[in-house]
C-alpha positions as CSV (number, residue, x, y, z in Angstrom):
1,M,-133.6,117.7,-106.5
2,K,-137.1,119.1,-106.4
3,I,-136.4,122.5,-105.2
4,S,-135.6,124.8,-108.1
5,F,-136.1,128.2,-106.4
6,L,-134.1,128.0,-103.3
7,F,-135.7,129.6,-100.2
8,I,-133.7,129.8,-97.2
9,T,-136.6,128.9,-94.7
10,L,-137.5,131.9,-92.5
11,F,-138.6,129.6,-89.6
12,I,-137.8,126.1,-89.0
13,T,-138.9,124.1,-86.1
14,L,-136.0,123.0,-84.0
15,F,-136.1,121.7,-80.6
16,G,-139.7,122.0,-80.3
17,A,-139.5,125.8,-81.0
18,E,-139.1,128.1,-84.0
19,N,-135.8,129.7,-84.7
20,L,-135.1,132.3,-87.2
21,L,-132.0,131.6,-89.2
22,Y,-131.8,134.3,-91.9
23,S,-133.4,137.5,-92.7
24,Q,-136.2,136.9,-95.5
25,H,-134.6,136.8,-99.0
26,L,-134.4,134.7,-102.0
27,V,-131.1,132.9,-102.7
28,K,-130.0,131.9,-106.1
29,V,-127.2,129.6,-106.9
30,H,-125.2,130.9,-109.9
31,S,-123.4,128.4,-112.0
32,H,-120.3,130.5,-112.7
33,N,-118.6,129.4,-116.0
34,D,-121.1,126.9,-116.5
35,Y,-119.7,125.6,-119.8
36,N,-117.0,124.0,-117.8
37,Q,-119.4,121.4,-116.3
38,T,-119.4,117.9,-117.7
39,I,-122.8,118.6,-119.3
40,P,-123.4,122.4,-119.5
41,F,-126.8,123.7,-118.7
42,W,-128.2,120.3,-117.9
43,D,-125.9,119.6,-114.8
44,A,-126.8,123.0,-113.3
45,Y,-130.3,123.3,-114.3
46,S,-131.4,119.5,-113.3
47,N,-129.7,120.1,-109.9
48,G,-131.7,123.1,-108.9
49,V,-129.4,126.1,-109.9
50,T,-131.4,129.2,-110.8
51,S,-128.8,131.3,-112.5
52,I,-126.5,130.1,-115.2
53,E,-123.5,131.8,-116.8
54,A,-122.1,131.4,-120.2
55,D,-119.0,133.4,-121.6
56,I,-119.4,134.2,-125.3
57,F,-117.2,135.3,-128.0
58,L,-118.3,136.7,-131.5
59,K,-116.0,135.2,-134.3
60,D,-117.0,134.6,-137.9
61,N,-120.5,136.0,-137.4
62,N,-120.9,133.1,-134.8
63,L,-121.3,133.1,-131.0
64,Y,-118.9,130.6,-129.3
65,V,-118.9,129.8,-125.6
66,S,-115.4,129.6,-124.2
67,H,-113.5,130.9,-121.2
68,N,-110.8,132.7,-123.8
69,Q,-110.4,133.1,-127.5
70,E,-107.7,130.4,-127.9
71,D,-110.0,127.7,-126.6
72,I,-112.9,128.3,-129.1
73,N,-114.4,125.1,-130.4
74,I,-116.7,125.5,-133.2
75,S,-119.0,122.8,-131.9
76,R,-119.5,124.8,-128.8
77,T,-122.0,127.4,-129.7
78,L,-124.3,129.3,-127.6
79,E,-127.3,127.7,-129.3
80,D,-126.1,124.3,-129.1
81,L,-124.8,124.3,-125.5
82,Y,-127.7,126.6,-124.1
83,L,-130.4,127.8,-126.2
84,K,-131.5,124.6,-127.8
85,P,-131.4,122.6,-124.4
86,L,-133.2,125.3,-122.6
87,E,-136.0,125.5,-125.4
88,T,-136.2,121.6,-125.1
89,A,-136.6,121.9,-121.4
90,L,-139.4,124.5,-121.6
91,K,-141.3,122.4,-124.4
92,M,-141.1,119.6,-121.9
93,Q,-142.6,121.7,-119.1
94,Y,-139.6,120.5,-117.3
95,K,-139.2,122.8,-114.2
96,K,-141.7,125.1,-115.9
97,E,-142.4,127.2,-112.8
98,Q,-138.5,127.5,-112.1
99,Q,-137.2,131.1,-112.4
100,L,-134.2,131.3,-114.2
101,F,-131.3,134.0,-114.7
102,F,-129.4,133.3,-118.0
103,L,-126.3,135.5,-117.4
104,I,-124.3,136.1,-120.7
105,D,-121.0,137.5,-120.2
106,I,-119.7,139.0,-123.4
107,K,-115.9,138.8,-124.1
108,T,-115.8,140.5,-127.4
109,E,-116.8,143.9,-128.6
110,A,-120.1,144.9,-126.8
111,E,-122.4,146.3,-129.3
112,A,-121.5,144.0,-132.1
113,T,-121.6,140.9,-129.9
114,L,-125.0,141.9,-128.2
115,N,-126.6,142.6,-131.6
116,K,-125.6,139.1,-132.9
117,L,-127.0,137.7,-129.7
118,I,-130.3,139.5,-130.1
119,A,-130.6,138.3,-133.7
120,I,-130.2,134.7,-132.5
121,L,-132.4,135.2,-129.6
122,N,-135.4,136.2,-131.9
123,K,-135.4,132.6,-133.2
124,Y,-136.2,131.4,-129.8
125,K,-139.5,133.0,-128.8
126,T,-140.2,130.0,-126.3
127,I,-137.2,131.5,-124.3
128,T,-137.5,135.3,-124.8
129,S,-141.2,135.3,-124.2
130,N,-141.1,133.3,-121.1
131,K,-141.8,135.4,-118.0
132,N,-139.6,133.1,-115.7
133,I,-136.4,133.7,-117.7
134,K,-134.4,136.8,-117.3
135,I,-131.4,137.0,-120.0
136,I,-128.8,139.3,-118.5
137,I,-126.0,140.8,-120.1
138,S,-122.6,141.0,-118.3
139,G,-118.9,141.4,-119.0
140,N,-118.6,143.9,-122.0
141,R,-121.8,145.9,-122.0
142,P,-122.9,148.8,-123.9
143,K,-123.1,152.3,-122.1
144,S,-125.6,152.3,-119.3
145,D,-127.6,155.2,-120.9
146,T,-128.4,153.1,-123.9
147,Y,-129.9,150.2,-122.0
148,I,-133.4,151.3,-122.7
149,K,-133.0,151.0,-126.5
150,Y,-132.6,147.1,-126.2
151,P,-135.4,144.6,-126.6
152,S,-137.6,144.0,-123.6
153,F,-136.1,140.4,-123.0
154,I,-132.7,141.9,-122.6
155,F,-131.6,143.0,-119.1
156,F,-128.2,144.1,-117.8
157,D,-125.7,143.2,-114.7
158,F,-124.8,146.5,-113.2
159,Q,-121.2,146.5,-111.9
160,E,-120.8,150.3,-111.1
161,L,-122.3,150.5,-107.8
162,G,-122.7,154.2,-106.7
163,Q,-122.7,155.6,-110.4
164,S,-125.7,157.4,-111.5
165,I,-128.2,156.0,-114.1
166,S,-131.6,157.3,-115.2
167,K,-134.8,155.7,-114.1
168,E,-135.6,154.2,-117.6
169,N,-132.2,152.6,-117.9
170,W,-132.3,151.4,-114.3
171,E,-135.5,149.4,-115.1
172,K,-133.3,147.4,-117.4
173,V,-130.9,146.2,-114.8
174,A,-131.6,143.0,-113.4
175,T,-128.6,142.4,-111.0
176,V,-125.9,144.4,-109.3
177,S,-122.7,142.7,-108.9
178,V,-119.1,143.6,-107.8
179,D,-115.5,142.1,-107.5
180,F,-115.0,140.3,-104.2
181,K,-111.5,140.9,-104.1
182,K,-111.8,144.5,-103.9
183,Y,-113.0,144.2,-100.3
184,S,-111.4,141.0,-99.0
185,K,-108.6,138.4,-99.7
186,W,-110.5,135.7,-97.7
187,N,-110.0,132.3,-99.6
188,G,-113.1,130.8,-98.2
189,L,-111.3,128.7,-95.4
190,G,-111.6,129.7,-91.7
191,R,-113.7,132.8,-91.1
192,L,-113.7,136.4,-92.4
193,T,-111.6,138.7,-90.3
194,E,-113.5,141.3,-88.5
195,D,-112.2,144.2,-90.7
196,D,-113.0,142.2,-93.7
197,R,-116.4,141.3,-92.7
198,N,-117.2,145.0,-91.9
199,R,-116.0,145.9,-95.4
200,V,-118.0,143.2,-97.1
201,S,-121.1,143.8,-95.0
202,S,-120.9,147.6,-96.0
203,I,-120.8,146.8,-99.7
204,I,-123.6,144.5,-99.4
205,S,-125.7,147.0,-97.3
206,Q,-125.1,149.6,-100.1
207,A,-126.1,147.1,-102.8
208,K,-129.4,146.3,-100.9
209,T,-130.4,149.8,-101.2
210,T,-130.7,149.3,-105.0
211,K,-133.5,146.6,-104.4
212,K,-131.8,144.5,-107.0
213,P,-130.4,141.0,-106.5
214,F,-126.7,141.0,-105.6
215,R,-123.9,138.8,-106.1
216,F,-120.0,138.8,-105.7
217,W,-118.0,137.6,-108.5
218,G,-114.3,136.6,-108.2
219,A,-115.5,135.3,-104.6
220,P,-114.3,132.2,-102.6
221,D,-116.2,129.0,-103.4
222,T,-116.3,126.8,-100.3
223,K,-119.0,125.7,-97.8
224,S,-117.7,128.2,-95.3
225,A,-118.0,131.1,-98.0
226,W,-121.5,130.0,-98.9
227,K,-122.6,130.1,-95.3
228,A,-121.0,133.5,-94.7
229,F,-122.7,134.9,-97.9
230,L,-126.1,133.6,-96.7
231,E,-125.6,135.1,-93.3
232,L,-124.7,138.4,-94.9
233,G,-127.7,138.5,-97.1
234,V,-126.0,138.0,-100.6
235,D,-128.9,137.1,-103.0
236,I,-127.0,135.2,-105.5
237,I,-124.0,132.9,-104.7
238,N,-121.3,132.0,-107.4
239,T,-120.1,128.4,-107.6
240,D,-118.2,126.1,-109.9
241,T,-119.6,123.1,-108.1
242,P,-123.6,123.6,-108.7
243,Y,-124.7,120.2,-107.1
244,N,-122.7,120.8,-104.1
245,C,-123.6,124.2,-103.4
246,V,-127.3,123.6,-104.0
247,H,-127.3,120.8,-101.8
248,Y,-125.4,122.6,-98.9
249,I,-127.9,125.6,-99.0
250,E,-130.9,123.2,-99.2
251,S,-129.8,121.1,-96.3
252,L,-128.5,123.9,-94.1
253,P,-131.7,124.7,-92.2
254,K,-131.9,121.1,-91.0
255,R,-128.1,121.1,-90.3
256,L,-127.8,124.5,-88.6
257,V,-129.5,124.3,-85.1
258,T,-129.8,126.1,-81.9
259,A,-130.1,123.9,-78.7
260,R,-133.3,124.2,-76.7
261,N,-132.7,121.6,-74.1
262,F,-129.7,121.6,-71.6
263,S,-127.9,119.5,-69.2
264,K,-127.1,121.0,-65.8
265,V,-123.3,120.2,-65.4
266,Y,-122.6,118.1,-62.3
267,I,-119.1,118.3,-61.0
268,P,-118.2,115.0,-59.2
269,T,-116.4,114.7,-56.0
270,Y,-113.7,112.3,-57.3
271,K,-113.5,110.8,-53.8
272,T,-113.2,107.2,-55.0
273,D,-112.2,108.0,-58.7
274,Q,-109.1,106.1,-59.9
275,K,-108.8,104.4,-56.6
276,D,-108.0,100.7,-56.1
277,L,-111.2,100.0,-54.0
278,P,-113.6,97.2,-54.2
279,V,-116.3,97.6,-57.0
280,K,-119.7,96.7,-56.1
281,N,-122.1,98.1,-58.5
282,I,-121.8,98.7,-62.3
283,I,-123.8,101.5,-64.3
284,L,-122.9,101.2,-67.9
285,L,-124.5,103.9,-70.1
286,I,-124.6,103.5,-73.8
287,G,-125.0,106.3,-76.3
288,D,-126.1,104.5,-79.5
289,G,-124.2,106.1,-82.4
290,N,-122.5,108.5,-80.1
291,G,-119.1,109.2,-81.5
292,L,-116.6,112.0,-80.6
293,S,-118.3,114.7,-82.8
294,Q,-121.6,113.9,-81.4
295,I,-120.3,114.5,-77.9
296,S,-118.4,117.7,-79.1
297,S,-121.6,119.0,-80.6
298,A,-123.5,118.5,-77.3
299,V,-120.6,120.1,-75.3
300,L,-120.3,123.2,-77.5
301,A,-124.3,123.7,-77.5
302,N,-124.4,123.2,-73.7
303,S,-122.2,126.2,-73.1
304,G,-118.8,124.3,-73.4
305,A,-119.3,121.6,-70.9
306,L,-121.2,118.4,-70.0
307,S,-121.3,116.2,-66.7
308,L,-119.6,113.7,-69.2
309,T,-116.6,116.0,-69.7
310,Q,-115.7,116.3,-66.1
311,L,-114.5,112.8,-66.0
312,K,-110.7,112.0,-66.0
313,S,-110.5,108.5,-67.2
314,I,-111.1,108.4,-71.0
315,G,-110.2,105.7,-73.6
316,F,-111.2,104.5,-77.1
317,I,-112.6,101.3,-78.2
318,K,-112.5,99.6,-81.7
319,T,-116.0,98.5,-82.8
320,Q,-115.4,96.1,-85.8
321,S,-117.6,93.1,-85.7
322,A,-116.6,89.4,-86.6
323,D,-117.8,89.5,-90.1
324,D,-117.6,93.1,-91.2
325,F,-115.4,96.1,-90.8
326,T,-118.3,98.1,-89.8
327,T,-120.5,97.0,-86.7
328,D,-124.3,97.3,-86.4
329,S,-125.8,97.7,-82.8
330,A,-126.6,94.0,-82.4
331,A,-122.9,92.9,-82.8
332,A,-121.6,95.7,-80.9
333,G,-124.0,95.2,-78.0
334,T,-123.3,91.6,-77.9
335,A,-119.4,92.2,-77.8
336,L,-119.9,94.7,-74.9
337,T,-122.1,92.1,-73.0
338,T,-120.6,88.7,-73.8
339,G,-116.9,89.5,-74.5
340,Q,-117.0,87.8,-77.8
341,K,-117.0,89.6,-81.3
342,T,-119.9,88.2,-83.3
343,N,-121.6,88.8,-86.7
344,N,-123.7,91.8,-87.6
345,R,-127.4,91.3,-86.7
346,A,-126.6,88.7,-84.1
347,I,-128.0,89.0,-80.5
348,G,-126.4,87.2,-77.7
349,T,-124.9,84.5,-80.2
350,D,-121.4,83.8,-81.3
351,S,-119.9,83.8,-85.0
352,L,-121.1,80.2,-85.4
353,R,-124.8,81.3,-84.2
354,K,-124.5,79.5,-80.8
355,P,-126.0,81.2,-77.7
356,I,-123.3,82.7,-75.3
357,A,-123.9,83.9,-71.7
358,N,-124.2,87.6,-71.3
359,I,-122.8,89.6,-68.3
360,L,-126.3,90.0,-66.7
361,E,-126.8,86.4,-66.7
362,I,-123.4,85.6,-65.3
363,L,-123.9,88.3,-62.5
364,Q,-127.5,87.1,-61.9
365,K,-125.9,83.8,-60.8
366,R,-123.8,85.7,-58.4
367,K,-126.8,87.4,-56.7
368,F,-126.6,90.6,-58.3
369,S,-129.7,92.6,-59.2
370,T,-129.9,93.7,-62.8
371,G,-131.9,96.1,-65.0
372,I,-131.9,97.6,-68.5
373,I,-133.3,101.2,-69.6
374,T,-133.5,102.4,-73.1
375,T,-135.2,105.2,-75.2
376,D,-135.7,102.4,-77.9
377,E,-138.2,99.7,-77.9
378,I,-137.3,97.1,-75.2
379,T,-136.8,94.6,-78.0
380,G,-134.3,96.7,-79.8
381,A,-130.8,95.6,-80.6
382,T,-128.8,97.1,-77.8
383,P,-131.0,96.3,-74.9
384,A,-131.9,92.9,-76.4
385,S,-128.1,92.1,-76.4
386,F,-128.4,92.1,-72.3
387,Y,-131.0,89.5,-72.2
388,A,-131.8,87.7,-75.6
389,H,-130.2,85.2,-77.7
390,R,-131.2,85.2,-81.3
391,E,-129.4,85.0,-84.7
392,E,-131.2,87.8,-86.1
393,R,-132.0,91.1,-84.5
394,S,-135.4,91.4,-86.3
395,D,-136.7,88.2,-84.7
396,T,-138.9,90.4,-82.4
397,E,-141.1,87.6,-81.4
398,G,-138.1,85.6,-80.3
399,I,-136.6,88.4,-78.5
400,S,-139.8,89.2,-76.4
401,K,-139.9,85.7,-75.5
402,D,-136.5,85.9,-74.1
403,L,-137.6,88.9,-72.1
404,L,-140.2,86.7,-70.5
405,K,-137.5,84.2,-69.6
406,S,-134.9,86.5,-68.3
407,K,-134.0,87.2,-64.8
408,L,-134.0,90.9,-65.0
409,N,-135.3,93.1,-62.0
410,L,-136.2,95.9,-64.1
411,F,-136.7,97.2,-67.6
412,V,-137.7,100.7,-68.9
413,G,-138.3,101.2,-72.5
414,G,-141.0,101.5,-75.5
415,G,-142.8,98.7,-77.4
416,A,-145.6,97.9,-74.9
417,S,-147.9,96.9,-77.9
418,T,-145.4,94.0,-78.8
419,F,-146.4,92.2,-75.3
420,K,-150.1,92.9,-75.6
421,D,-151.0,89.3,-75.8
422,T,-148.2,87.8,-73.6
423,S,-147.8,86.9,-70.0
424,L,-145.3,89.9,-69.2
425,G,-147.5,91.1,-66.5
426,S,-147.0,87.9,-64.4
427,K,-143.3,88.2,-64.8
428,F,-142.9,91.8,-64.1
429,K,-145.1,94.3,-62.1
430,L,-145.8,96.6,-64.9
431,L,-146.0,100.4,-63.6
432,T,-147.6,103.2,-65.2
433,S,-144.5,105.5,-64.8
434,V,-141.0,105.7,-63.7
435,K,-141.8,107.5,-60.6
436,E,-143.6,104.7,-59.3
437,M,-140.5,102.8,-58.8
438,Q,-140.1,105.1,-55.7
439,T,-142.7,103.0,-53.8
440,A,-142.4,99.6,-55.6
441,T,-141.5,96.8,-53.2
442,I,-141.8,93.8,-55.6
443,D,-138.6,92.2,-56.9
444,T,-139.3,92.9,-60.5
445,V,-140.7,95.7,-62.1
446,G,-141.1,97.1,-65.8
447,V,-142.2,100.4,-67.3
448,F,-143.2,101.0,-70.8
449,I,-142.7,104.5,-71.7
450,A,-144.4,104.3,-75.2
451,P,-146.6,101.8,-76.7
452,N,-144.4,101.5,-79.7
453,R,-141.6,103.8,-80.8
454,V,-140.4,106.1,-77.9
455,P,-141.0,109.7,-79.0
456,S,-137.8,112.0,-79.2
457,V,-136.7,114.8,-77.3
458,L,-137.8,117.0,-80.2
459,E,-141.2,115.4,-79.9
460,G,-141.7,116.2,-76.3
461,R,-140.3,113.1,-74.5
462,G,-139.1,115.3,-71.5
463,D,-136.9,114.2,-68.8
464,V,-137.9,110.7,-68.8
465,L,-134.3,109.1,-69.4
466,A,-132.9,111.0,-66.4
467,E,-135.8,110.2,-64.2
468,A,-135.6,106.7,-65.3
469,T,-132.0,106.4,-64.3
470,K,-132.5,108.1,-60.9
471,Y,-135.5,106.0,-60.1
472,S,-134.0,102.7,-61.1
473,L,-130.9,103.2,-59.2
474,E,-132.8,104.0,-56.1
475,F,-135.0,100.8,-56.8
476,L,-131.9,98.6,-57.3
477,N,-130.1,100.0,-54.3
478,K,-133.0,99.4,-51.9
479,K,-132.5,95.6,-52.4
480,N,-129.0,95.8,-50.5
481,K,-127.4,93.7,-53.1
482,P,-124.8,94.5,-55.7
483,F,-126.3,95.5,-59.0
484,F,-125.5,96.2,-62.8
485,L,-127.6,98.6,-64.6
486,M,-127.4,99.4,-68.4
487,V,-128.9,102.7,-69.7
488,E,-129.3,103.5,-73.5
489,G,-129.6,106.8,-75.1
490,A,-130.8,105.2,-78.3
491,Q,-131.8,108.0,-80.4
492,I,-128.6,109.6,-81.0
493,D,-128.2,106.9,-83.6
494,S,-131.8,107.4,-84.8
495,F,-131.2,111.0,-85.9
496,G,-127.7,110.1,-87.2
497,H,-129.3,107.7,-89.8
498,V,-131.4,110.5,-91.0
499,N,-128.7,113.2,-90.8
500,N,-130.6,115.5,-88.4
501,T,-128.2,117.7,-86.4
502,A,-131.0,119.0,-84.1
503,G,-132.0,115.5,-83.0
504,I,-128.4,114.5,-82.5
505,V,-127.6,117.4,-80.3
506,A,-130.8,117.2,-78.4
507,E,-130.5,113.4,-77.8
508,T,-126.7,113.7,-76.8
509,I,-127.7,116.5,-74.2
510,D,-130.4,114.5,-72.8
511,F,-128.1,111.3,-72.5
512,D,-125.8,113.6,-70.5
513,T,-128.7,114.3,-68.0
514,A,-128.9,110.5,-67.3
515,I,-125.0,110.4,-66.9
516,T,-125.3,113.3,-64.3
517,Q,-127.9,110.9,-62.3
518,A,-125.4,108.0,-62.6
519,L,-122.3,110.4,-61.3
520,I,-124.5,111.6,-58.3
521,F,-125.5,108.1,-57.4
522,A,-121.7,106.9,-57.6
523,D,-120.7,110.0,-55.3
524,K,-123.3,108.9,-52.7
525,N,-122.6,105.2,-52.9
526,E,-118.9,104.1,-52.6
527,G,-118.1,101.1,-54.8
528,T,-120.0,102.2,-57.7
529,L,-118.3,102.3,-61.0
530,V,-119.7,104.3,-64.0
531,I,-118.7,103.5,-67.5
532,I,-120.1,105.6,-70.5
533,T,-119.4,104.5,-74.1
534,A,-121.0,103.8,-77.5
535,D,-121.7,100.7,-79.5
536,H,-120.5,102.6,-82.6
537,E,-120.5,105.9,-84.5
538,T,-123.3,107.0,-86.9
539,S,-123.3,109.1,-89.9
540,G,-119.7,110.2,-89.9
541,F,-120.9,113.4,-88.2
542,A,-118.9,116.6,-88.1
543,I,-119.3,120.1,-86.9
544,P,-117.6,122.6,-89.2
545,Q,-119.2,125.7,-87.4
546,G,-121.2,127.0,-84.7
547,N,-121.7,129.6,-82.1
548,L,-121.0,128.8,-78.5
549,K,-122.8,131.8,-77.0
550,E,-125.9,131.2,-79.1
551,H,-125.7,127.4,-78.4
552,K,-125.7,127.1,-82.2
553,I,-124.3,124.0,-84.1
554,E,-123.8,123.2,-87.9
555,G,-123.4,119.7,-88.4
556,D,-122.4,117.7,-91.5
557,F,-122.5,114.1,-92.5
558,I,-120.6,111.7,-94.7
559,T,-123.2,108.8,-94.5
560,N,-126.6,107.7,-93.4
561,D,-125.0,104.6,-92.0
562,H,-122.7,103.5,-89.2
563,T,-119.0,104.3,-89.6
564,A,-116.0,102.2,-88.3
565,T,-114.5,105.0,-86.3
566,M,-113.3,104.4,-82.8
567,V,-115.6,105.8,-80.0
568,P,-114.7,107.2,-76.8
569,I,-115.2,105.4,-73.4
570,F,-115.3,107.3,-70.2
571,S,-115.4,105.9,-66.7
572,Y,-115.7,107.3,-63.0
573,G,-115.2,105.6,-59.7
574,P,-113.0,103.0,-58.3
575,H,-110.8,101.2,-60.9
576,S,-111.9,103.9,-63.6
577,Q,-108.1,104.1,-64.6
578,D,-108.7,100.5,-65.8
579,F,-110.6,101.5,-68.8
580,Q,-108.0,104.0,-70.2
581,G,-106.4,103.2,-73.4
582,V,-107.3,102.0,-76.9
583,Y,-108.7,98.4,-77.2
584,E,-111.5,96.1,-78.7
585,N,-115.1,96.6,-77.7
586,N,-115.3,93.0,-76.5
587,E,-112.5,93.7,-73.8
588,V,-115.0,95.9,-71.8
589,F,-116.8,92.7,-70.9
590,N,-113.5,91.3,-69.4
591,K,-112.4,94.6,-67.6
592,I,-115.7,94.5,-65.9
593,L,-116.0,91.0,-64.6
594,S,-112.3,91.1,-63.5
595,L,-113.3,93.8,-60.9
596,L,-116.3,91.9,-59.6
597,K,-114.6,89.2,-57.9
């Protein structure tokens, strides 16, 4: 890790706006009982910890590092475990600008042990003269009115909060600490009770008046505890897992977000929902990478509801591909559109690499109008699965040729530059905006919403996905023919891959605005079945904490890749009940075709 002095960022850009996370203060991670680490000192120091603790015992005129007298090992001296490695790091100029608190907890008699420590430290001028290193005495300490007599490189941890101390001796105090258990029995799981939080907040406020860095000892050591202490303004956080704590604090500004875009919840009429009525039109909406936690994050950030969560018919689909436990978008998209499991990276081809007809091609022969919308490039894996047949999803040239050969009535997506020197304009009437579909009378239209990659919501994409859905439905409906429209919210997946909570929440909420347009259309046009699902889940996303009233979500991740977890499938309209249950993703194809007789 490159960050050595951990600053909790005052302002971070989320959802195109600035969001204050914490009050301004410097946060140090303190490697408690550091000598218990696999490699003392180096484990903590190399991972960005800026406060390190060693317990010392004076025995046979040597200083040993140990938790108790019985466990003393003559090979584990303070010099060998800490002073020599620290001196080496300084001579190497490794993290030379890193400020370090070296807290030495004295376990034997205070004055004799401290005098021996000073004698040893006098041999390490590289350490004692370094302005970025502060040696702090804790545990058994001499009387506070004697602090001033010790060398300039010796400081003390003050644990008698509220007791008086002279100004001269106070200047020798580097930190203030108290026993957490005196104020709360919280174990770091769940939340602090209101009473405990008030007591803990009160002692922190009192400590803040000293203008010295403050820490709790004997404190819980969990992610929930670290976050609570950050919010409460603790300056130094104790941990026995330094890498995990540093990583958690370092990543929190990117994972703790406040929603800035919202979806106005639409309450359907349910007039045709779950009724055994003929199905005429299909609207299939695919949230790429959109698992249950992604949906939950958007629900909670959107004041507890989405248009999606108004639906009554809910199931789960299994996403494994033909050749892998965890699918990619190409294989998952192909399974949804062809009814056959295939190999990862395959677009519209079976596991033997043979082309297979997709649902749009089948319905085009039955005189259906067809269209696709995506916030990806139009040659991306999911949209391509609805018109292309290629062994490899990265075969952009081949996929673009398949779009030219397709019988689609409309497409909306990014990637205009891919078709710069093609005859796409003779195949589709290329419009400059989705709104132009309102007046378009030609049979086939295309809209590029970006020359290459489509901007995200965080980058100011606006309401183009909802608008594209609305105007595309109107365009297809004017043909007075049944139709199939696929709408992809592609960038939920993109932000999952980079473990960006803000992007996941923003894109999932934006995806719901497109769902709203589909539901409104279904209520106005009987015989329309709306299906909402995902090709797979991305990142193993989880939401450990948040704040419903403040639209705040904390996200966490187990991977940068796809996972094999099942994904939900929602449906609305006639025969929506047919999509309930748990089944394989390729069965969606058969369920749809069985309704379009």
